[in-house]
C-alpha positions in Angstrom: -4.8 2.0 27.8 -8.3 2.3 27.8 -10.3 -0.1 26.2 -13.5 1.3 23.9 -15.3 -2.0 21.8 -16.5 -1.1 18.4 -17.6 -3.8 16.5 -21.4 -3.6 18.3 -21.3 -0.6 16.3 -20.6 -1.7 12.4 -22.7 -3.2 10.5 -21.5 -6.6 9.0 -22.9 -6.0 5.4 -20.8 -2.8 4.9 -17.9 -4.3 6.6 -18.7 -7.0 3.7 -19.0 -4.7 1.0 -16.0 -2.4 2.5 -14.0 -5.7 2.0 -15.7 -6.6 -1.3 -14.1 -3.7 -3.1 -11.0 -3.6 -1.4 -9.9 -7.3 -2.5 -12.0 -8.2 -5.4 -12.3 -4.5 -6.9 -13.3 -6.7 -10.9 -16.0 -8.6 -9.2 -15.7 -11.9 -6.8 -14.0 -14.8 -8.9 -13.2 -18.2 -7.7 -9.3 -19.5 -7.2 -9.1 -20.4 -11.2 -9.9 -16.7 -12.4 -13.5 -18.0 -13.3 -15.9 -15.1 -12.3 -19.2 -15.3 -10.2 -21.9 -14.7 -12.7 -24.6 -11.8 -11.1 -27.5 -14.6 -11.1 -25.4 -17.2 -9.5 -27.2 -18.4 -6.0 -24.5 -19.5 -3.3 -23.2 -22.7 -2.1 -23.9 -22.2 1.3 -25.6 -19.2 3.1 -24.8 -20.1 6.4 -22.6 -17.3 7.3 -24.8 -14.5 5.9 -23.7 -12.3 4.1 -20.5 -14.3 4.0 -21.7 -16.4 1.2 -19.6 -19.3 -0.9 -20.6 -20.3 -4.1 -19.6 -23.2 -6.0 -18.3 -22.3 -9.2 -19.7 -23.5 -12.7 -16.9 -23.5 -15.0 -14.3 -25.7 -12.5 -16.2 -26.8 -9.6 -14.2 -25.5 -6.9 -15.9 -23.5 -4.0 -15.5 -20.1 -3.0 -16.2 -16.8 -0.9 -14.8 -13.9 -0.4 -11.4 -14.3 1.4 -10.6 -17.6 -1.2 -6.3 -16.7 -1.9 -6.0 -13.6 0.8 -4.7 -14.7 4.1 -8.3 -14.7 5.8 -8.8 -17.7 4.3 -11.1 -20.3 6.3 -11.1 -17.5 9.0 -14.1 -18.3 11.8 -13.9 -14.2 11.8 -16.9 -12.4 11.0 -16.2 -9.0 8.1 -16.6 -6.6 11.0 -13.7 -8.4 13.0 -11.7 -8.4 10.2 -12.2 -5.1 9.2 -11.2 -4.1 13.2 -8.3 -6.4 13.1 -6.6 -4.9 10.0 -7.7 -0.8 10.8 -5.8 -2.2 14.4 -2.6 -3.3 12.6 -2.2 -0.7 10.2 -2.4 1.3 13.1 0.2 0.4 15.4 -2.4 -0.8 17.9 -1.0 -3.5 20.0 -2.1 -6.8 20.0 -3.0 -7.3 23.5 -5.6 -4.1 23.5 -7.2 -5.7 19.9 -7.6 -9.2 21.1 -9.5 -7.3 24.4 -11.7 -5.5 22.7 -12.9 -7.9 20.2 -13.1 -11.1 22.7 -10.4 -12.8 20.2 -7.6 -15.1 21.4 -4.3 -13.9 21.6 -1.7 -16.0 20.6 -4.2 -16.6 17.3 -4.7 -12.8 16.5 -0.7 -12.2 17.0 0.2 -14.9 14.7 -2.1 -13.5 11.9 -0.7 -9.8 12.7 2.7 -11.3 11.8 1.5 -13.5 8.8 -0.1 -9.5 7.7 2.8 -8.0 8.4 6.0 -10.3 6.8 3.4 -9.2 3.9 4.1 -5.4 4.4 8.1 -6.7 4.0 7.7 -8.8 1.0 5.6 -6.0 -1.1 7.4 -2.9 -0.1 8.5 -0.7 -2.0 11.9 -1.2 -3.5 12.6 1.8 -6.2 15.4 4.1 -5.2 13.9 7.9 -3.7 14.4 10.2 -7.0 14.9 12.9 -4.5 17.9 15.7 -5.2 18.4 15.5 -1.7 18.7 13.0 1.4 19.5 12.2 4.1 20.9 8.7 5.9 20.9 7.7 9.7 20.6 5.1 12.0 18.8 4.4 15.6 19.2 1.6 17.0 16.8 -1.1 18.9 16.8 -2.8 22.4 15.3 -5.7 21.6 15.6 -9.2 22.4 13.7 -12.6 22.1 10.2 -11.2 23.6 8.3 -14.4 24.5 10.4 -17.4 24.0 11.9 -18.9 27.0 15.7 -19.5 28.8 15.8 -22.1 31.0 19.3 -23.1 29.4 21.9 -21.9 31.7 23.9 -21.1 28.9 21.3 -19.3 27.3 20.1 -17.0 29.9 18.0 -13.9 28.9 19.8 -11.0 27.6 21.2 -8.4 29.5 19.9 -4.6 29.6 21.0 -3.8 25.8 20.7 -0.1 26.7 23.7 -1.1 29.5 26.0 -2.6 27.2 28.9 -0.8 25.7 29.8 -0.3 22.1 27.8 -0.1 18.9 24.3 -1.9 18.8 24.3 -5.0 17.1 21.6 -7.9 16.0 23.7 -10.0 17.7 23.7 -7.9 20.9 20.2 -7.5 20.9 20.7 -3.8 20.3 20.1 -4.1 16.5 20.3 -0.6 13.8 17.5 0.4 11.7 19.0 2.1 8.4 17.2 4.8 7.8 17.0 7.2 4.2 14.7 9.7 3.4 13.9 12.0 0.7 13.7 16.2 1.8 11.3 16.7 -0.9 8.9 13.7 -1.0 9.3 13.1 2.5 9.4 9.8 1.6 11.0 7.1 3.9 13.3 3.4 3.5 13.7 1.9 6.7 16.4 -1.7 6.9 16.9 -3.4 10.3 20.6 -4.6 9.8 22.9 -6.6 11.4 25.3 -4.1 11.8 26.6 -0.8 11.1 29.8 -2.0 9.4 30.1 0.0 6.0 29.5 -3.2 4.4 26.3 -3.5 5.5 25.3 0.3 5.2 27.0 1.8 2.0 25.0 -1.2 -0.3 21.9 -0.7 1.1 22.0 3.5 1.3 23.1 2.8 -2.7 19.7 0.6 -3.3 17.7 3.3 -1.5 19.3 6.9 -3.8 19.6 7.6 -6.9 23.2 8.0 -8.4 23.1 11.7 -8.4 21.7 12.8 -4.8 23.0 14.9 -2.2 23.7 12.2 0.5 23.8 14.5 4.4 25.1 12.2 7.3 26.9 12.2 10.0 30.6 11.2 10.1 30.3 7.5 10.4 32.4 5.8 8.9 29.9 3.6 7.4 29.7 6.4 4.7 33.0 7.3 4.0 33.5 5.6 0.1 29.9 7.1 -0.5 31.2 10.0 -3.0 33.2 7.4 -4.6 29.3 6.5 -6.0 28.9 9.2 -7.9 27.0 10.7 -5.1 27.4 14.1 -3.4 27.9 13.5 0.3 27.7 16.1 3.0 28.6 16.1 6.7 27.9 17.0 10.0 29.8 15.8 13.1 27.5 15.3 16.3 30.2 13.9 18.5 31.7 18.2 18.2 28.2 18.8 18.8 28.0 20.3 15.0 23.6 19.9 14.1 24.0 21.8 11.1 25.5 23.6 8.8 25.3 26.3 5.9 28.0 25.6 3.2 27.1 28.0 0.5 26.4 31.4 3.2 22.6 32.0 2.4 21.6 31.8 5.9 20.0 28.4 5.5 22.3 25.4 7.2 21.0 23.0 4.7 23.8 20.6 6.4 22.5 18.1 8.0 20.2 14.9 9.3 17.6 16.6 11.4 14.7 15.5 9.2 16.0 11.7 10.1 16.6 12.3 13.5 12.7 13.8 13.9 11.1 10.5 11.9 12.9 8.7 14.9 11.2 10.0 17.2 8.1 8.3 15.4 9.1 5.3 14.9 10.3 5.5 18.5 7.0 6.0 19.6 5.3 3.2 17.3 7.0 0.5 18.6 6.8 1.9 22.6 3.3 1.0 22.3 4.2 -2.6 21.9 6.0 -2.9 25.4 9.0 -4.9 23.4 9.2 -6.9 20.2 10.7 -10.0 19.1 14.1 -9.2 17.2 13.3 -11.5 14.7 9.9 -9.7 13.5 11.6 -5.7 14.5 12.0 -5.3 10.7 7.9 -6.3 10.5 7.1 -3.9 12.7 9.5 -1.5 11.2 7.7 -2.1 7.5 4.4 -1.2 9.1 5.2 2.5 10.1 7.5 2.8 6.9 3.6 2.0 5.3 2.4 4.5 7.1 4.6 7.3 6.8 4.6 7.3 3.5 0.9 6.5 2.7 -0.6 8.9 5.6 -3.8 7.9 4.6 -5.0 4.3 4.0 -5.7 2.5 0.2 -7.2 0.1 -0.7 -4.0 -1.3 -2.6 -2.3 -1.7 0.9 -4.5 -3.2 1.8 -4.8 -5.7 -0.6 -0.9 -5.1 -0.1 -1.2 -7.1 2.9 -4.1 -9.6 2.6 -3.5 -11.3 -1.0 0.3 -12.7 -0.8 0.7 -12.6 -4.4 -0.4 -8.8 -4.9 1.5 -6.6 -6.7 2.1 -3.0 -4.9 2.4 -0.5 -7.6 3.5 2.7 -5.6 1.8 6.3 -7.7 
C-alpha cells in the first residue's frame, strides 16, 4: 500500500486541544484528582504545547498524558493523534511506522497495549434484539514473529490444509459471532474450540433469554432451546441457507447477516498479513468496536487510552 504521510499537514496545538478535550473533558488534573488552577503557570515548557505542571496541593508533576497509556511518551501530539487514528481504522503497524518514521517494534508494543484495553472494556451486556443470529468463523493464525529453533517445536503446518475442525491448538481458532437483526450490533469472541460446552455459555451471555436464535446445524447449539430461547436452524450441509417457515414469502430463518460480517472481519485481518494467535482476540475486538460504533467517539478513545476508564454504551 502506498505511503501518504500527513504529519506535516497537522497543527500541534490543534492536536493538543483535541487530546485535552478527549482525555480530560472536565479539565486537566493531577493523578490524585486535584484540578489545575486556570492561573497556574507551567512547571516545564520545553515541549510546548505539552506543558508539565506541578500540583499545588500534592506536589506531583503531571501533564496531558498522566494516567494514560501515553504517560512518559516522547511522541508529540500530532503523532499520537495519527497513531490512534491508524489503530482505530485497522491500518497495519508497519505502514504507520513507515509514514510516521517510528520504530516498528515500539509501535507494535503500543498497539498491543492499546488493543488489550479494547478487549477489557468491551460491552458485556447481552443483545436485546428479539431475533439474533450466531455463527462461527475459523481464522488461520499461528505464532507470528516467534522463532522455532527447537526441532521438537517446528513452525506450524499450514492450518488451512489440516483436516478436521479448527481449534486454538491447531492454529485455526474459531471466532464466535452473535448479531442482533434489529440493532445490527455484534458480539465477537475468540474461542479455543467449537464444543457445546464452549459455545453455548457464551451465546447465553451475548443474547437475552427470550430471543429467537438463528444458527446452522452445528451440534454446539443443540441445547439452546432448553434455556428458554427460541431456536431456528438451517442445514448448510444440505445446501439450505434460508427458509420461509411462516409462509409469508420472506425467508426469515438464516444466519446470512453474520456470514456477511465475517467477510468484513476477514478483510480487516487480511491487511496485517498474519496475526499471532495470542493477540487475535485484540484485533477482533477492534473490529467489533468499529462495526458497532461506525464513527469514533471521545468515549471510545478514552477507552483505548485510559486504563481505568469505564465505557457506558448509549
